[in-house]
C-alpha positions, 0 to 999 in steps of 0.5 A, a space after each residue: 500462469 494465471 490468465 489475465 497475468 501479463 508475463 515478463 518477456 523470456 529474454 528478460 526473464 532469463 536475464 534476471 535468472 542468470 543474475 540471481 534476482 529471481 530464485 524460481 521458489 515460491 514464497 512458501 518455499 522461501 519461507 520454509 527455510 526461514 522458518 527452519 533457520 530462525 525457528 526459536 526466534 520470536 518472529 511476531 509480536 501482538 500485545 501480549 501474544 508472541 509467536 517464534 518462527 516455529 510457531 508461525 510455521 506450525 499454525 499456518 500449516 494447520 490453517 493452510 490445511 483447514 482453508 483447503 478443508 473449507 474449499 479454498 484451492 490454489 490460485 483462488 483469489 481472496 479479499 481480506 479487509 483485516 486490521 493490524 492483528 496477528 491473524 493477518 500475518 498467520 493468514 498471509 503465510 497460509 494462503 501462500 502455502 495453498 498458493 491462494 492469492 490475497 488481494 491487499 484491501 484495507 479494513 477502511 474499505 466499504 462495499 464499494 471497493 470490496 465489490 470492485 475487488 471481488 469483481 475484478 479479481 473473480 475472488 472466491 473468498 472474503 476475510 473481515 472482522 465482525 466490525 470496525 467501529 459502528 460499521 458491521 461487515 457481515 451485511 456488506 459481505 452478504 450483498 457482495 455474495 448476492 451480486 457475485 458469481 464467484 464469491 462463496 467462502 466468507 471468513 470472519 475475524 470473530 464468532 461466525 455467523 450463518 454461512 460464515 467460518 471463524 478465522 480464529 477457529 480455523 487457526 485453532 482447530 486441528 486439521 484432518 488432512 495430513 500436512 503431506 498434502 501441502 507438499 503436493 501442491 505445486 506452486 508456479 514462482 511466475 504467479 502472483 503470490 499477492 495482488 497489490 492495488 494501484 490508485 486507480 485514476 480511472 475511478 477503478 482500482 487496478 490489480 497489480 500482480 506481484 509474483 513469487 519471484 520478484 516479491 521475494 526479490 523486493 523484500 531481500 534486496 530493500 532490507 540491507 539497504 534499510 539496515 536490517 539485521 537479525 537483531 532488528 525490530 520493526 514497529 508496524 502501525 501503518 496498514 499491514 497490507 500496504 506494500 511498504 509495510 508488507 514487503 519494502 522491506 516490511 514484514 517479508 524483509 524483516 522476517 528473511 533476516 530473522 528479525 522481530 516484527 511488533 504490530 501496533 493496533 493504533 497510530 496514537 503516538 503515546 501507544 507507539 512511543 510504549 510499544 517502542 520503549 518496551 520492545 527496543 524498536 529499531 525500525 519504524 515505518 511512517 508516512 509524513 503525516 504520522 511523523 509529524 504527529 509523533 514529533 509534536 506529541 508532548 509525550 515523545 520526551 517521557 519515553 526511551 526512544 533511544 533504540 530507534 535507528 531508522 524511521 522510513 518514510 514513504 507514500 509522499 515528500 517529507 519536508 527536510 524540516 521534519 527530518 531535521 526536527 526528528 534527529 533533534 528528538 531522537 538523537 542518532 536516528 536516520 530518517 530514510 526517505 523512500 520513493 516506492 510503487 506498488 507497481 515495483 520500483 524502489 528507491 531509498 536515500 542511504 545513510 552514506 549519502 551527503 547531508 544535502 542529498 539526504 535532505 533533498 532527495 527520495 534516493 535511488 533504485 535498489 537494484 542495478 537492473 532498475 532501468 529508469 528513464 524520465 521522458 516528456 510528453 512525446 516520450 523523449 528522455 529529458 535532459 539531466 536535471 530536467 523534469 520528466 515523467 518517471 518511466 521504468 522496468 526491471 526485475 521487480 517491476 510489473 509488465 501489466 495490470 491483471 486483466 486489462 489489456 486495453 489500459 495496459 497498452 496505454 500505461 506501457 511503453 512498446 518496449 515494456 516500460 510503465 509510465 507511472 504518472 510521476 514527475 521527477 528530476 535527477 539530482 546532480 548526486 545521482 538520486 532522484 527528487 519528486 516534483 509532482 505527478 501527472 496522475 489525477 490523484 490526491 495524496 492524503 497521507 499516503 493514501 491515493 485518492 482517485 479524483 475520477 472515482 469521487 467526481 463520479 459520485 459527486 455527479 450523481 447529487 441532483 444539485 451538481 451540474 459539474 465537478 472537479 476535485 483537486 488536492 489542497 495543502 495540509 501541513 499534516 497530511 500533505 494533501 486533502 480534497 477540495 471539490 469545486 462544483 457548478 451547481 444547477 440553477 437555483 440549487 444549494 449545497 453544503 459540505 455536510 450535505 455533500 458528504 452525507 450523500 457520498 457516505 450513502 455511496 459507501 465509499 472509504 471515509 479517507 476519500 471524502 472531500 474536506 472542503 467545497 467551493 462553488 464556482 459559476 464556471 470552470 477555468 480551462 487550459 488552452 486544450 479546453 480542459 478543466 484547468 485543475 491546476 488553476 482550481 487548485 491554485 485558487 484554493 491554496 490562495 483562499 486557505 493562505 488568506 483564511 490563515 492570514 486572517 485568523 
């Protein structure tokens, strides 16, 4: 097993094997069978490019061999920051075939995040587009290489420059090595097949090791709960590396069933509507902010969306009104609320649940051996119906973040329950309702932003004496970030100046504060800590007053 990965205790591993949850197969072995079974079916569509299951198997064999040729090795960690393109899917399966481990980075990540991922994982390889908008990746990756003891391979989605390999060339170029070499690679199914990313409340994201055993089970078990079968067609517009689009059930779950995945390069509503109509899409994955945009776009009435059966929503709580309005516009659709975490446990509302339960809850776990406890601050289980922190363990929930034993000692109970930081209560139906969180995170349209990370950067500004970043409500995104600052005497600061300062720190744009408030001193709790609850209430009140005034 890869050093730094926390194993499941032997007695639990035995139980999960005996129950049939774990098959002790690598993802490569799991999908080898899938590629044979559904060989002639179309598996993947991007623009005018169509790939059958047999195409994906053949192309990823070749790519895997070429990755070995340029120096990748089993258990190498790889940081791909790619958009929603077919090359991501091909790369993902090729990495599985050589037992290299991708890290679920995003194309929106910049130097601050990429350098952290490389340092935390000991990555050998970065894979990136030439540019995104006016941002060029190569200079940033060159800086990371210069600072890293491990990073040595650079692969670009485009034309290769000095010291780079072209991903498209690696896909197209016939391999020199025999395909039999892949069969000689031993893959431990208890090793990670991917590192997903935590929200990183400490300001530094944590790496979530998802093993071959648990990640295959995760996708296979989620698929029937979401009504996935061989005739299903999934439209993916959310970032492809996220846990929800990739595996809940996502690309993996749909392909396990011989279904079709259509990639959307954009979240522009009309472009998505065109793809739905053209490909007779049955399933869409959204965050509430995206669904709100879709149902409020005037073009929604101009396209045939009658094929859509399930709209799966995750990332943040959705208001019942949004679900009801969606059903009016797309009759017969099931807007399926879910609660999921990259760390493991998944909850889904079922279409057999009563109407009030479907509208009010985020569902219940997908596995009988998902163990859920809602606990108070002392770790005691709360009474039925009371709010407590979600703690959980089970066959696809991690037992520890990668390489951080001190942090794990705080985040996991002595008996292995993961302290999620999410506040929930159990509905009388047995489903669960999200009531907030203990974690210091801002949930901007499903992207979790560490308040501490941004606060640490703002404190570097010479005008700032102290800062507290809090969520403020937003009708579309759920939450945006407000930075409350105490300035040094005689100093001034505008939001534009603060954003410009933070942009120089090279963080992802979605982490930038969208409102700035100055204050003489912070309110404090009875324990003497800054009361972010009070600050959040104050900015909410200001927003309401501004709305009334306008």
